[in-house]
N, C-alpha and C positions, 0 to 999 in steps of 0.2 A: 756440302758444296760450298766453295769459297772463291773470292777474287784473288787473282795473282797477277804480277807484273813481270814483264821481261824487257831488258834493255838490248837494243840492237845498234851495232856500230856500222853495219854495212847493209845496203838495200838488198843485197843478194841473200841475206839471212832472214828477211821478213817473211812472215807466213804467206803461203800461196794465195790465200783469199783476202789479203790485205786490201786490195783495191775494191773488191766486192763489198766489204764491210765498211771501209773508211774512205779510200781514195776516190771512189766514184761519187762521193757526196761533197768533196772539196778537193779540187785538183792540186791545191797547195799542200795536201797531205797524201798525195798519190805516190806510188813507187817511182813514177817517171820524174816527178818534181824532186823527189829525194835523190834521184840519180844526178840531177842537175847540181844539187848542193854537194854531192859527193865529188863531182868532177870539176866544179868551178866556184867553190865557196870563197869568200874573202880570206885573205891571208891570216887575219887575226880571229878566225871563227872555226869552231869545231861543232859538228852536228851529231845528235843521237836521237834515236827513235824508240818510243816505248809502246809495247803492245799490252793491252789490258784484257785479261781473260776471266771468264766465269765458268768454273768447272771445265777448264781447258778449252772453252769456246771463245774465240776472239770477239770481243764486243766493243772495242774502242782503241784509239791510238793517239799519240801525242808527239810533238816535236820539241826537243830541247836544243838550245844553242848556247855554247860557251864563247864569250868574247874576251880577248886579252887586250888590255890597253897599255901595256908596258911600252911598246914601240909606236902605238898608233896615236896620232894627234887628233883629238876629238874636235877641237875648235880650230878652224882653218885660217881665219883672217889674221894677218900679221900685225896684231895689236898687243900692247902690253897686257891688257885685260884678258885677252885670249891665252896668253902665256901663263898668267896666274891661274886661270880656270883649268888649263891643261895640267898644271902642277897639282891642283886640288883633285882633279878627276883621277889622276894616277895615284895620288896619295891615298885616297879613300876607296878606290875601286880598281885595283890592278887587274882583276878579272871578275866577270859577271856571268851568272847562269840565268838564262831566260827560258821560261816556259812560254813558248810562242815563237813567232817568226819576226826577227828584227829587221828583215829586208822588205816587209810589207806592212801596210796599215790594216788593222782589223783583226777579228777573232779567227785566226788561222792556226792556232796552236794545238787544237785537239778536236776530235769528233768521236761520239759514242752512238751506238745503235739505240735510238730512243725506245724501241720496242723491247729492249733487253734490260734497260737500266734507267732510273729516274735521275734528274739533275741533282736532286738532294744527295744522291749517292755518288755522283760523279766528282763533286768537289773534294770530298775526303780521299778519293782515289788519286786525284791530281796531287793533293798534299803528300800522299804516301809516295808518289813518284818523285816529287821534289826531294823528299828525305832520302830516298833510295839513290838518286843521282848524286846528292851531296856526300853520301857515305861510300858509294861504290866507284864513282868516277872521279870526282874531285870536289873538295869543299872550296867554295869561292867567297870573295869578299861580299859580293852582293847577290841577292836572289830577286828576280823580277817575274811577276805574273803579268803578261803583256796583253793589252787591248781587249777589254771586256765591255760588252754593251751595258748600259746603265741599269738594265733590269737584273743584272747579276750581282749588284751591290749587296742585296740581302743575304746571299750565300757566303759572303766573306765577313760577316759581322759577329762571328763567334769567337770563342777563346783561342782557337787554333791560329787566328789571323790578327790577334790584337798587337803583336809585335811588328806588324807590317804597316807602313805608311801608304795610305791610298792617295794616288796622284792622278791628275788629269792635265795633260799638257795641251795639245791642240786637238780640236775636233776632227773627225773624219768627214771629208766633204763628199756628198753623194748626190747624184741626180737620178730621180725616178723618172723613167721615160713614160710619158703619157700615152694612153691607148689611141688618142686621136692624132698622134704624130705618125703618119704613114710615110712622111718624107721630111727632108731637111727644111723645105719651105713651110710645112705645117708648124714645125718647131719655131722657125723665125717669125711666123705670123702671130704667135702667142707673145712675142716680145713687145714691149712698149717701143714707141718710135725711137727714143734715145738709144736704146741698146740694139735695136735693129739696124739703125744707121751706123752705129759703131762697128757691128759685125760686118756689114757690107763694106765699110771703109777698109777694114783689116783684110778682107778677102781680095779687094782690088790691089792691095800692096803685094800680093803674091805673083803679080804679073812677071813672067820671065822665069819663074821657079817651077820645076817639074816635080810632081809627087808620084811615088810609085811604091808598091809593096815589095819588100825585100824577102827573098826566099833563101834557103840555106846557102847555095853557092854565092849569092850576093852578099850575105852577111859575112861569109869567110873572106870575100874579096875586100869588103869595106871595114873589116873588123878594127883595124888600127885607127882609121879615121873616126869610127864610131866611139872608140875609147877616148880619143882626144876630145871629141865634142861632149861626151859624158863628163869627163873630168872638168871641162869648162864650167859646167853647171854644179857638179859636186863640190868643187873646191871653193865655189862662191857661197855655198851654204854655210851658215854660222855654226852648225852643229852636225857632226858626222861621226858615226860609230864604226864605219867600215868603208872600204872602197871595193867595187866589183873587180873580179878577176878579168883579164883582157878577153878570155875566151867565153865569158859568161853568156853573152847573147847567142853565140853559136851553139852552146850546149842547151840553152833554153829551147831553141828552135829544133835541135836534133832530137831532144827527148819529148817535148810537148807538141811538136809538129803543128797541126792546124789550130791547136789551142793557144799558140803563141804567135802574135802578129807583130811585124816590124814594118813601119812605113818611113821612107826616106824622102828628104827634100833636096833637090839638086839644082845648082846654079852653074850654068856653063859646064855641065858634066861632073861637077865636084859636089860631093855630099856636104851639105852645110847644116843639116839638122835631121833628127829622126825622133820617133817616139815608139814605144812598145806597149802592147796590151796582152793581158792574160785573160782568156775566155774561160770562165768558171761557171758551168751550167748556164743559168739565166743572167748571170752577172758578168760585167767586164771590170777587171781590176786594171787601172792604169798603172804602168810599171815605169821603168827608168827612161829618161830621154836625154837628148843632148843637142846643142846648137852652137853655131858661131855667134859670139856675143854681139859683134858689130852688126851683122846681118839681121840678127833677131830684133834689134832696136829699129832698124830701118824698115824691115818687112813685117814687123809684129808676128814673128814666127810662133812664139809661144801661144798667143791668143788664137792664131790659126790652127795650131795643133789641137788645142782644146775643142774648138769648133768641129774640126775633122773627126775627133774622137766621138763627139756626140752624133755626127752624121753617120759614122760607122755603126754605132749602137742602134740608131733608129732603123737604118736600112737592113740590118741583120736581125732585127726583131728581138733585141735583148730587153730585159726588164729594168736594169739598173746599171749605172756606171759609178764605180767607187774611185774617187779621185785622190784619196789620201789626205795627209795633214800638212801639206806645204802650200804656199802661195794661195792662201785662203780667199783673199779679197777678189783676185782676178777670177778664181774658179766660181765665186758667187755671181760674177757678172754674166756667166753663161748658164746660170740656173742651179748650180750645185748648192746644196744646203748643208749646214753643219749638224753632225750627230755626235753627241758626247760619248767618249769612251774613257775608260779608266784602267789603271794598273795598280799593282801592289809592289812595294819594294822594301827590302829588309837588309841591313848590314849584319854580317855574322859576328862582328865585334860588338859585344853587349855595351861597351863604353861609348861607341860611336853611334849605335843605332838610335838612341833617343833624339839625336840631333839631325837625323836624316830629313825631318820635316823642314829644317832650316837650311841644310846644305843643298838639298835637291832643287829648290826653286832658283838658287843662284847659278847652278850648273846648267839647268834646263828651263830658262825663263819663258813665260807665256808671251806670245806676240799680240800686240794690240792691232785690231783690224776692224774694218767697217763691212758689215754684210750688205751686199747690193741685192736688190730684187729686180731682175730684168723683165719679169713677166707682167702683163697688163693687170 
């Protein structure tokens, strides 16, 4: 009996029991989510799926993404420094292979049936998958293992990984929903007066704005405006490795159905902001959002969105909200806490690879921020 791996280019080729073994344990590794990637992935991305078998029995699965940076501008702001960084990004990494999901924060790259295999045996299988992808699909400039929890560090300290640079950029912001929060008022009651007053003030500014859940016909109707609002936010980010396809939210709703939620904010009948959520078992993963920049400042739209996400999580009895690794400080004001995650990166050019530890921080610098503690 032995382990073997199989690469899949299309979701239709995946084993029939893929969801029962893998997808039902993480929606971001389900057939349905892979269909979304198949039909609405970013222009500069290719996706591949790997099945892991033991004696022909499916025991695990992984997601690989190839990103091409030849045409893509990673750094958005029109500054000389960004032009220089774009030059270096393209010079040193024309393309990248990622074991994991570059569109999400967190450990969403693989799942194995724990009753069939131990973690000690999983990591060598992932390494084998990386080698197989590089040999059979395409050798890339960079290889990245993305977003592992800190307790995984010990599994990557052997000889097989000594050529990799271990990096940690921004933490993943998460809010664990307390058992005594049966309503949004319970949550607010646990705030100190300063942060409770701040939240109430933000809520008052929403006067005149109507919020509603958007279903598939609504998403199709407002798709163009949603894309404009999303671009408002995405283009203002200092670092971007992709842009969503215009039909992405439609496909997310079409394939994930009730596990994907979209909420829109309307002023005088016009969509001026929205946010999206992925419901993943007991967790909520906050996804992409967009807003009108001028109205966001006036109405504190972003803070209100964060508070509304928390209210949804509490009323729907979820355990945790995963907010991702952007806007760290404002997320901490609503109670989210930082959890360190790390990745591994290697350049396939042996002359460049020793300098990755110097190059990487200049391309992806850490953000200085202050963690706020809103609770009493």
